[in-house]
N, C-alpha and C positions, 0 to 999 in steps of 0.2 A: 463254630468249629466243632467237628465231631470228637467226642471223647472215645478213647479206645482202651482196650484191656491189656494190650501188650505193645511193645515198642514198634515192631514191624507193622502191625495192623494200623497203628496211629499214623505212621508215615504213609501207608497206602491210602488211608482215608483222606489225608490232608493234601497230598501231592496231586495225584490224578494225571500227571503227564510223564513223559519218558525220562527215565533216569539214565545219565551217562554211566555212572558208577554207583554201585551199592556195596558198601563195605560194612560187614556185620562182624563185630568182635565180641568175644566174651573173655574176660580176664579176671584173675584173682584180685581181691581188694588189697593190693600191695602197691606202694608208691614206685617200686622198681619198674613197673610196667608203663608208667605214664610217659616218660621221655621217649621210648621207642614208638609208642602209639601216636603221640603228637607229631613226631617226625614222619611217620608213615602217612598221616593225613596231609601234612605239608607237601610231601612228595606227590601224593595223589592229586592234589589241587594243581601243582605245577604241571603234571602230565596232562591235565585237562585244560591247559592254557590259561589258568588264572595267574595273575602276576604275583611276584614275590611278596609284595606288601599285603595283598589279600590273603595269600597263603600263610604268611607269618601271623597276621591277626587272627586268622582262623585257628592256627596252632595254639595261640594264647587261650582262645576260648576252650578248645579241647583240653588243654592243660588244667584250666581252672575248674571245669565241670567234672573232670575225672578226679582231681584232687579233692573236691568237695564230696563227691560220691564215696571216696575212700574214707575220708575223715569223719563224715557224718552219717553215711548210709550203710556202713559195713558193721553189722552187729557181732559177727563171729569170725573166727580165723579162716574158715572155709568159704566166706562170702564171695560172691562173684558179681561182677558188674557187666551189663550188656551195653554196648555202644553200637549205634547204627548211624552211618554217615551216608547221605545221599548227595551225589554231585550232579547237578544239572548244568545246562548251558548258562542259565541266568542266576543261579543261586546255589548255596551250600546249606544243607540241613543236617543237623546232628542231634541225635536223641540219646540220652543216657538213662539207664534204669538201674536202680539199686534196691536193696531189700528194705530200705527205709531206716530211720534212726529213732532216737528218743523223741518223745513228743515235743520237747522244747526245741530241738534242732529242726524238726519239721515245721513248727510254727515260725521259727526264724527264717527258714527257707521260703515259706509261703509269703512272709512279710517282705523279704528281699526281692522277690519276683514281682511284687506289686509295684505300682508307680509311687515312688517316694514322695513326689510333690503332692499328690492327692492325699496321702496319709498325713503329710505335714500340715495341710490345711485343716485336718480334723483334730489337730492338737498333739501334745506330747512330743514337741520338737527335740527336747533333750534325749528322750528315749530313742527317738528316730536317729539322732546323730550317733548314739552309742551303737545301735544295731548296724547302722550304715558303715561304721568303722570295722565292725566284726565281719561284715559281708562285702568287703571291698572287692573280692574276686568276682562276685556276681555283679557288682556295679560295673566293673570293667567289661564283663560279658555283655551287659545291657548296652554300654556305650558302643561296643563293636558290632552289635547285631541290630537287625530290624524287628525281630520278633522273639519273644520268649514265652513259652507255655509250660505250665506245671500241672501235673496230674498226680494225685495221691489217692490210692485206693483204700478200701476198708482195713487192709492189713498194713497200712503205712508204706506200701511199696511205692517208690517215688520215680516218676518219669519226667525228665526235663527235656524240652525240645527248644532248640535255638536255630534261627534262620538268619543267614547273611546273604544279602543280594549283591550280585555283581553290578557294579556301577560302570557306566561308560568312563573311559580314561580321563575325560575332562571333569567328571564329578567325583572321582575316587576319593574316599575319605581315609 
């Protein structure tokens, strides 16, 4: 997978096919913006003939990643978050970029995005259970998506990319 320097370039490198809708938002690091943004994404998915269940679960993902970006990635009052949503016929991709947080929060995020089962095999299961409880939102995101990628640059700017694939109605989860 190609590593990218910004949210939009990352999506362009990864996707390569036609996007039905491209929604690019920049908003202040304030929780008041999360509810209208997640509802906007929900409605955009419905307009693109995704079913309500898919749209709702995608809304949960957007809520979780926006909330995490605000909680852990906004260092200052004037911090901004960039959200890029790409809606295709067969999948929904969302990328969020924040200014990064404290080192411990970035390490926790890095750990949460990794496969917990592999980490558990390497030992430290009590520590993993504690971190897993703290990272419950990202665990939900992992369960609802097919792919999660994390990029952290030298300045701790964090970009998280999540992919949900549309399933045929008989396979929908």
